[in-house]
C-alpha positions, 0 to 999 in steps of 0.5 A: 500500500505504501507504494501505491500511496506514493505513486498516487501523491506523485501522479496527483502532483504531476496532475496538479502542476499540468492543470495549472499549465493548462490554465495558463497556456493556450492561444493567449499565454498568461503567467502562472501568477495571473492564472492563479489570481483569475482562479481564486479572484484576486485582482484579475482583470475581466478578460483574464478571469473570463479566459481562465474561469469561463473557458479553461477551467471547465475544459480542464475539469472535464478532461480530468473527470473524463480521463479518470473515469475511462481509466477506471473503466478500463481496469474494470473491462480488463478484469471482467473480460480477462483481456489485457487489450479490453477498453471502450474502443477495442470492445466496440462501445465507442462505436455503439455510442456513434451509431446511437448518435447518428440513428438519432440525427437521421431520425430527426432528418425523417421526422421533418423540420420540426425534429430538426429544429428540436435537435439543433436546439437541444443537441446536448441532451438528445446526443447525451441520451443517444450516446449513453443508450448506444454504449449501454446496449453494446456493453450488454451484447459484448458481455453476453458474447464474452461468456461464449467466445474466447479472448481474441474472438471477442477482441476481433468482434469488437473491432469488427463491430466498431468497423460495422458501426462506422459504416452504418454510421456513414450510410445513415449520415447520407440521409441526415439533414445538414444540420444533423450532420453538423450536430454529429460532426461536432460530437464525433470529433471528441473534445473536452471543450464542449462541456459548459459549467452547467453540464459538469454536474450531469457528467460528474454524477454518473462517474461518481456512481461508477467509481463507487460500484468500482470500489464495491466490486473491486475485491470479488473482481480480483478473485474472478481473475483466477477464474469463475470456479475460484470465485465461486469457491469463495462465495462470490455470486459471479452473475451479480458480480458481472452485472454490477461491473457492467453497470459500473462500466456503462456509468463511467464510459456513457457520460464521457462518450455522451459529453466529449464524443468517442474518446479513444485509448485512454481506458487501454493505457491507464490500467497498464500504467497502474499495474507497472506502478502498483506491482500488483494485479489486485483491482482496488489498488489499481483504481486510484492509479488508473484514474490518476493516470487517465486523468493525467493522459487526457489532460496532456493530450487536451494540453497538446491540442489546445497549445498555441500552434501556428497551424491549428487544428489538432484532433484529440483522438489523433494525439491519443492514437500516437500515444496508444497504438505503440502501447497496444502493439507492445502489449500484443507482442510482449504481454505474457497474458496475450501469449497465453491465448495462442 
């Protein structure tokens, strides 16, 4: 536990330093004292206060919340499916959210001008429900399928499901109205900058519920890593455990996908990072490390995206893919767990 505590403190300090950097730097660069003054309302001019408090602070908080949620969800999914490359992207959950949003904007186009006006005015709530529903349905499907097929087959099915959903999404958007296409395009780019301060509680509440469920299921999930027979011998109700872990995963992933778009790779990288720091596969010590590591990764990606580039615009998922794809390759080549699939 001392190792976990020391690592958590180090990650927390790094996260606080990066958050302060993100508050001060962007298209308009401020000094650290100016950013702190604006943050705490001490002798800051109105424009500086608006930049820091109204624009950058919600983005920084969103990045930390979303990254932390995806990190914890990655730990749960890799334990639940006993698959070291399981996350919301590889298991098709992000694709399910994308398909749900595409179905919504296309249905609005066929419903007529009134529905398109509603979608344009209330894009936030409608997109949120559609994305969360797509994630939840896909998670249930993959969990059901995961009981019947092996780890490699499940991974391939998840990837194929993602490709299929992307193809269906492209076809659906062909029939969507231009306004709906713009709504989908703005959401699918994935960004932490679109969450307004009033929406932060709606993002935070399900994540808090998901984290609570993750902590509650941590000990029995650790026993499940050694097989269902072993877990049942310890009195674990495996079916109930799977349902609770799935509910926690959906509560963590769905609001992030709904509010921030299909953010990729964080849920895959953060658990492996946490295991290296903890030196253990036990679930409970991994949760705070994965949450802090995911938040740090998300905020780092966001800081790179919003750096004062002369040739702007960078996409968040492009940065995360550059960081995440090599990790996937290393896991597939060197992980003992993956070698055990052969």
